[in-house]
C-alpha positions as CSV (number, residue, x, y, z in Angstrom):
1,X,212.7,137.3,135.0
2,X,210.4,136.6,138.3
3,X,211.1,137.9,141.8
4,X,211.5,135.5,144.4
5,X,209.0,135.6,147.5
6,X,208.9,135.4,150.9
7,X,209.5,131.8,151.8
8,X,211.5,131.2,148.9
9,X,214.2,133.8,150.0
10,X,213.7,132.4,153.5
11,X,215.0,129.1,152.0
12,X,217.7,130.1,150.6
13,X,219.3,133.0,152.8
14,X,218.6,130.9,156.4
15,X,220.8,128.0,154.9
16,X,223.1,131.1,154.6
17,X,223.4,132.7,157.9
18,X,223.1,129.4,160.1
19,X,226.6,127.9,158.4
20,X,227.9,131.8,158.2
21,X,227.2,131.6,162.4
22,X,229.0,128.4,161.9
23,X,232.3,128.9,160.2
24,X,233.4,132.9,162.0
25,X,235.1,132.9,165.1
26,X,234.1,135.4,168.0
27,X,236.2,137.8,169.8
28,X,236.4,135.4,173.2
29,X,240.3,134.8,174.5
30,X,242.0,132.0,172.9
31,X,241.9,128.8,175.5
32,X,245.6,127.1,175.4
33,X,247.7,124.1,176.8
34,X,250.6,126.0,178.6
35,X,252.6,123.1,180.0
36,X,257.2,122.2,179.2
37,X,257.8,118.2,179.3
38,X,261.6,119.5,180.3
39,X,259.7,119.9,183.8
40,X,256.2,118.1,183.4
41,X,256.6,114.5,181.1
42,X,253.0,114.8,181.7
43,X,253.2,118.0,179.0
44,X,255.0,115.1,176.4
45,X,253.3,112.9,173.6
46,X,251.5,110.9,174.4
47,X,249.6,114.3,176.7
48,X,248.2,113.4,179.5
49,X,245.7,116.5,180.7
50,X,244.6,115.7,184.2
51,X,247.0,117.1,185.1
52,X,247.6,120.8,183.5
53,X,244.0,123.5,183.4
54,X,243.6,125.3,180.2
55,X,245.4,128.6,180.5
56,X,242.7,132.2,179.5
57,X,245.6,133.8,176.6
58,X,244.3,137.1,177.1
59,X,245.2,137.0,181.0
60,X,248.9,136.8,179.8
61,X,250.1,140.1,178.7
62,X,253.7,140.2,176.4
63,X,255.3,143.6,178.5
64,X,257.2,144.7,174.4
65,X,253.6,143.8,172.6
66,X,251.0,145.1,175.6
67,X,248.0,145.5,173.6
68,X,249.4,142.2,171.2
69,X,245.9,139.3,172.5
70,X,247.0,135.8,171.2
71,X,245.7,134.2,168.5
72,X,246.5,130.3,168.2
73,X,247.4,127.7,170.2
74,X,250.9,126.4,170.0
75,X,252.9,122.8,170.2
76,X,256.7,123.0,169.5
77,X,259.2,119.7,170.0
78,X,262.1,120.6,170.2
79,X,265.6,119.0,170.2
80,X,268.8,119.7,171.5
81,X,271.2,117.2,170.7
82,X,269.6,114.0,171.9
83,X,266.8,115.8,174.4
84,X,263.1,116.6,172.8
85,X,261.3,118.5,174.1
86,X,257.3,119.7,173.6
87,X,256.8,123.2,175.1
88,X,252.6,123.6,175.0
89,X,251.5,127.2,175.4
90,X,249.8,130.8,174.1
91,X,250.8,131.9,171.1
92,X,250.8,135.6,169.9
93,X,251.7,135.6,166.3
94,X,250.5,133.5,163.3
95,X,252.3,130.9,161.8
96,X,254.0,132.5,158.7
97,X,253.5,129.3,156.7
98,X,250.1,130.4,156.0
99,X,247.4,127.0,155.2
100,X,250.7,124.2,157.3
101,X,249.8,123.3,160.4
102,X,253.2,122.3,161.0
103,X,256.7,123.5,159.8
104,X,260.1,122.1,160.9
105,X,263.6,123.9,161.2
106,X,266.9,122.7,161.9
107,X,270.0,124.8,162.9
108,X,273.7,124.1,164.4
109,X,274.7,121.5,167.1
110,X,272.0,119.1,166.3
111,X,269.0,121.4,166.5
112,X,265.5,120.9,166.0
113,X,262.9,122.5,166.6
114,X,258.8,121.2,165.1
115,X,256.4,124.0,164.9
116,X,252.7,123.5,165.2
117,X,249.6,126.6,165.6
118,X,246.0,126.1,165.5
119,X,243.1,128.7,166.3
120,X,241.2,126.4,168.9
121,X,239.9,126.1,172.5
122,X,242.4,123.0,174.0
123,X,243.9,122.3,170.8
124,X,247.1,122.3,170.8
125,X,247.2,118.5,173.3
126,X,247.0,116.8,169.8
127,X,250.2,115.9,167.8
128,X,247.9,117.4,164.4
129,X,245.3,120.0,164.0
130,X,241.3,119.8,163.6
131,X,239.1,122.9,163.9
132,X,235.6,120.9,163.8
133,X,233.6,124.1,163.7
134,X,233.7,125.0,160.0
135,X,232.9,121.3,159.0
136,X,229.7,121.5,162.1
137,X,228.7,125.0,159.7
138,X,228.9,123.5,156.3
139,X,226.9,120.2,157.6
140,X,224.2,122.5,159.3
141,X,224.2,124.5,156.2
142,X,223.2,121.4,154.6
143,X,221.1,119.7,156.6
144,X,218.7,123.2,156.9
145,X,219.2,123.7,153.3
146,X,217.9,120.1,152.0
147,X,214.5,120.7,155.1
148,X,214.2,124.5,153.6
149,X,213.5,123.3,150.0
150,X,211.8,120.3,151.3
151,X,208.8,122.3,153.0
152,X,206.4,123.6,150.9
């Protein structure tokens, strides 16, 4: 089997490194919207973020888990009888349903909760969740691979 020259190695490894760089999460704190529609109707859907600032979630400490850092943003829709509320905030524990953005729980006395989590800054503003960083990285890797393969 023929050995790869340095040019071929660069054409293979550089696009892989670019793709990898876009898909990993850094150690910076996640920033989430924090509000409750019971106290501020702009927190409801549709969400009006003009009256709120993103919260640096690692500035918040949990007394019972002082070393725990926020890893997700949450959006919780609560229905108690006929009263609907939306609560947005930082999440310190990841979802128990891996691979699922949202799940519902029903309780007694006409209680329903829809719980959504996401892992990018400000993502709890939207009804659904989408993290564009991995798609940008994949696209950048494909474009760079195409360019590198055409360069002699």
